[in-house]
N, C-alpha and C positions, 0 to 999 in steps of 0.2 A: 080869704087869699085863694089867687086865682090858682087852681091846681086840676091836674088832670085825674080820672078815676086810676090811674096805674100810678100814681105818685104813692110815696112811703105813706103809711097811716099813722106813726108817729112823729111827733113836733119833733124829737131827739133828731130823725134823721134830716129834718132840714140841714142845710147849711150854715144858717143864721137864725136867729131868733123870726120867730111869724109876726106880720101884721097884715092886718086888714089894709089895704091900701091907703083910705081914706086918713088912716093915722101916721101916714108917713107923705101926706099933700099930693096924694095920689088919686084920680079918679075912676071907681070900681066901672064904671058906665062906660067910660073913655077907654079905658084897657080893655074892655070887651072887645073893641075893635081890630086889637091885635089877634086875638084866637079867629075871628072872624073872618082877619085877611090872610092867616096863615092855613086856615080851612079852606080856602078858596084856592090857595097856591098848591094845595094837595088835591084839591077835586079837579084842577085841570093839568096834574101831572107834571108839574114842575119841581117836585121836591116829593119823596116818599113819606116823610113825616120831619117832625122838628121838636126840639125841646127850647123853650125860652124862660129866662131866669132874671129877675129884676128886683135888685134892692135900693132901697134909699134910706140914709140917714143909719145905716148897719142894720136894719131890718129887710128881711125877703116877702115882699110884696108879692110876687107870682114867680112860681114855678110850675111849666106848664107842658104838655107833651099833645102833638096833633100829629096824625097820620097812622103810617106803619112803622113799625122797627124795619123792617124786610118788605120790599115792594113786591117780593116773590112768594110773600106766605100771608096771615091772615092775622098776626100778633099785632096789638097796638103800640104805636110808640109810646113809652114809659118816661118815666120824670128821670129816672135812675140809668137811663140809658148809657153805653160806653161808646165813643166817637173816637176815631182818628183824626188828631186836632192839627194835625202837620205844623205849619209855622206858628201856630199858638206856642208850641215847644219854645221857640226862640226867647220869650221874655220869663221863662223861668231860669234858662241858662245866663241869661243876662243878669237876672237878679243873683244867682249864686256867684256869677264873678263878683258883684258889687258887694256882696257879703266876703269876699275874699278880700276885695279892696280896704274893707271897713277893718280887717282884722291885719292889715299890713304886708299881706302875702304876697300881693301885685299892686305893680301903678299903673294908672290908665295909660302914662307915656311910654311904659315898658314896649318895645319891639316884641310882637308874637313870638319871634327867632328866640328870643330868651328862654321860653319854654318849650317852643317844638324847632331845634334847630334845621330841622329838615327845610324850614322856610327862610333860612337866613339869604338865598341869592336870587330873589325874585326879578324876573324880566318884566319888562312894560312893553305890550303889544301897540305900534301904531301903524294904521290902516290908511293907504293912499286912497285917492278917488277912485281908483280902477280896483280897488280890494286888496293890492298887495300889501302883503304883512312884514314889517320889517321890526326885529327887539331893539328896547334899548334898557339901559341901567335904570332902574328904580332910582328916583331923586332922595329917597328916605324909605326905611323900613315902616313896613304898616304896624300900627300899634295896637294895642288893646282897646283902646277909644276908637278907632277906626274899625275894628271889627264891630264894636257896639254901635256904631253909629251907620255901617255900610257903607264906610267912605276906604274900605281897603283896597278896592280894585278888582277883588274877588268877583266873579259872575255864577251863573247859570247858562249852560248850554241852550235852552229856550229863550235866554233873555235877549238875543240877537242872533243874525246869520254872519257874522263876521268870520275871518278864518281863526280866529282868536278862540271865539266862542265855540267852534266847533270842537274844540278841544278839550271842553269841560264835560264832566259827567252831566246829565240833565237835570236832575234835582237831588235834594239831600235825601230822600228816600231811596232813589235809583241808586245812588253811590254805595249808601248802606247797604243795602242787597246784593249788591256786587263785590263791592271791595272790603277788605278787611281795613283794620285801622292803619296799619302800616302801609298797605296798598294805596289807601285813598291820601294818605301827605305825600307819598312819594308822586302821586299824580298830580297835586297840588304844587308840588315842587316844580314841576316841568310846566306848566302851562302859565301862559303871560298873565299878568293883568291885564285889565281892558282900560284902566286909567291910572294915572300916577297916585299913589297913597295919599289921600286928605283931598283931594280935588274935587272928588265926585261923589253922590250916591249913587250908589249901583247894587243891586240885590242880589245876594247868589250865598256862596259858602263861608260867609264869616261866621254865623253863628255857630256851625259845625266846628271850626277852627275853635271859637270858644269854646264848646264841650270839651274837646281834646286838651286846652289850657286847664280847665276845671280838675280832669285825668292827673294831668302832670302836677299842677301845684299841690292837690289832696292826698294823691296816690291811691285814689279811689277808681272804679268805673263811674261813669257819668251817672248813671240811675242810683247807685248806691250813693254819691253825693246829694243828690237831690232830692232822695228819700230820707237822707240823715237830716238834711237843712232846712227842706221845704213839706215833702208830701206828707211823712207820719207827723211831724209836729202841729201841723196845719188840718191833719184829718182829712187829706185828700186819699180816700181810702182806694178807687181805682186808678190813680195816676200811675203811669208806668210806658214803659218801651215796648210791653210785648204784651198780647192779648192770651189773659189765661184762660184754660180751660172752661173755669166757672164763669168768666165774662161773655163768654161764647153767645150763652141764651139769651144777654142782653146787648150786642153788639149792632150799632145802627149801620145795615146796608144801603148802597145807593143802587139807582136804575144800572142797568146793564151798558147802556150807551146814553153819549150826551145828549141831554134835552133839545139842546140848540144847534149840535152840527149832526147828530146821528153816529158819532165817531164811538167804539167800543171804550169803555173806562173801565179803572181798578183802582181801590183804594188800597194800600200797601197791605195793611193788617187783615183785610179780606182774601187775601192771595194764598196765606199760610206760609210764606217765605222769612225766614227769622234773617234779623238784620247781623250783619257780622261785625259792626260798631252800631254803638248808640249813637244814632242822628242827633245833634243838639240844634240841627236847622229844622227839623221835621219829624220826629220819630214818636210821639208820644201819643198815648190814648189817654183818656180821661171821660168824667160827667162834667155835667153842668154844675154841678153841686161843688165837685172837685174844684173846678175853675173860678167858681164864685168866691171860696174861700180864700184862695190866694189874690183875687181882687180886690177884696174887701181889705186883706191886709195892706195891700200896698194904698188906698183909697184913705186907710186909718193912718197913712205916714210911717207904714214898716212895722206895725203890733197889730195883733190880733188876740182877744181874750186874754190878755195879761202878760202874752209872750211877744219882745221886741225880737224882729228879725234884721230890720234894716234902721239905722237913723231917720229921724223926720227929714234932717238937709241932705239925706244921701237920697231919697226918693225923690223931693225936690228937685235935685239934679239931676236926677235921671229922668225925669219926666219934662223937663226944660230944653228948648231946641238947641242942637249942638252943631248944627248945620252953618248957621249965622250967613252971612251976604257974600263970603269968601268960598264956599263949597257951592258946586253947581249942583241944585235940586232937583232930582228926577222922579221923584214920588209919584207925579202923576202918569209913568210909566206902567204903574200899578193900577192904578184907578184914577181914571179922569176926572172923576168926582172930587178929587184931593187937593185940589188949588187952596192953597193958604196954609197948607200941611208942613212944619218942619219934623224935624227926627232929633229924637233924645237917645236914651242909651236903651235901646230895645224897642221902641215903640214912637209910632208917628204921634206928632204933637201940634196940636190945633193952635194956629198963631192970631187969628181973628174971628169973630162971629161969624161974619160976613163971607161973601166970595164961594166958599166951597159950596157943592153940589148935596153935600151930606150936611143936614140938619145938628146943630149943636153950640157949644159953647166954647168962646174962647178958654184955652188950657186945658179940653178935654184931650185924651189920649187913646189911643187904639192901636189892635191888629188882627189877624186874621189869618184865616188857615185855607190853603189850596183845595180843601175836600168841601168846604161850605159851612165850617165854623168860623166865628165873628164874636170879638167883645168891645166894649169901650167904658171908659170910666171918665166921668163930669164932676170932678171935684166942687165944682162952683154949686152945682144941684145934688152934690153929696150922693152920687147915682152912679149905680154898677149894672152893666147888664151883659149876658152872655146869652148868645145865639149858636145851639148846636144843630147841625142838618147833614146828612151824608148828600151833598149836593156838589161834586165837583164840576170844573168846567166854567165858561163865564156868567154863568145863571149865578152864580155865587155874588157877583156884584151887587144885583137886586136889592138883595136880604140887609146889605148894609145900609144903604139907602130908606129900604121900608120899615126896619126895625127902629131905626133912630125916630122916624116922622111918627110913627107909633106908640112909642115911650113916651118922647117928648111932650108931645100933645097931651097926654093925661096928668099932667103935673097942673095942679090946683093952687100953688102958693106962690 
């Protein structure tokens, strides 16, 4: 197995049973290209360091670390480094919602306001060619399904320049640092939706709202619910919404400025500021091993190590396209290479092998984090890949394409 010298020494520390690449249809020689390429990225100071994990057929073939843990220090990156995973939090929350759905505690067609009455009277912004904004009534309330597939009409401030966008907080983590849960709900109740519910894919605060639905249904904090349902039983040892004192020495830090723009950057957990509510849209920390355990459970149809978390048909339903032809698909506004992807209940879903600028297979699914983390699952190839880096900014788009090319070219069967 390809590993770094800083990796855990005992096989029991691996997230999945270990395998030589050749035992799972991968080429060690061709996988070595991945380390060479990532070392070049580090040498050219595009990223401080990275951790990559690759599993096939339920066995871990790669858990490798390159570069530095902190660009200001000398400590090497380690395989059990802790990263801020930003929007990779979203799939965890979406999975918790689907667990509640399987228990009969909510329906996907339920209006979100059934659980969060503050959101019962939402308006929709209509912007004229001159930029003037008028408000109209929502044609219907947004539902749990709308929140899962990002068709609620909620957005982030940085997703546009309209008067409506300017009324929103900038991101999930900035909202969670500045606002209490009550203040956040109050703020969302006052801002207009930027699209009529169910009509258009638009990225924004949908999964933060889902996190609050989890809290309302379970009567627990989001972190408590996720720990009980996913983190603890899956053995996700470092997953959480706060960076503990014990994790500080393993926390991966970014360059102080964006490598493309030169602008100052900051990752929330590195600032020392605490959340006023637990952000379902972007607040988690985790290791590559943590996330690999979670992904392998989904790849196996909702089961891992004999414990079932979701039904197989539910995972199939989550990872099918939920946009169809009637929803305006704006996923390429997130990444122009994603032509040909639809969106399921928490993940982008590939609709055909070709067209997209990302290598892959029909039916693969993925998402990423704004701070430089990325995952994808390829069910056809029985493959899960996790990439962790502290690399905020547009440079992160590079690694989505690079990692897919380097992993998929190593398949030999």
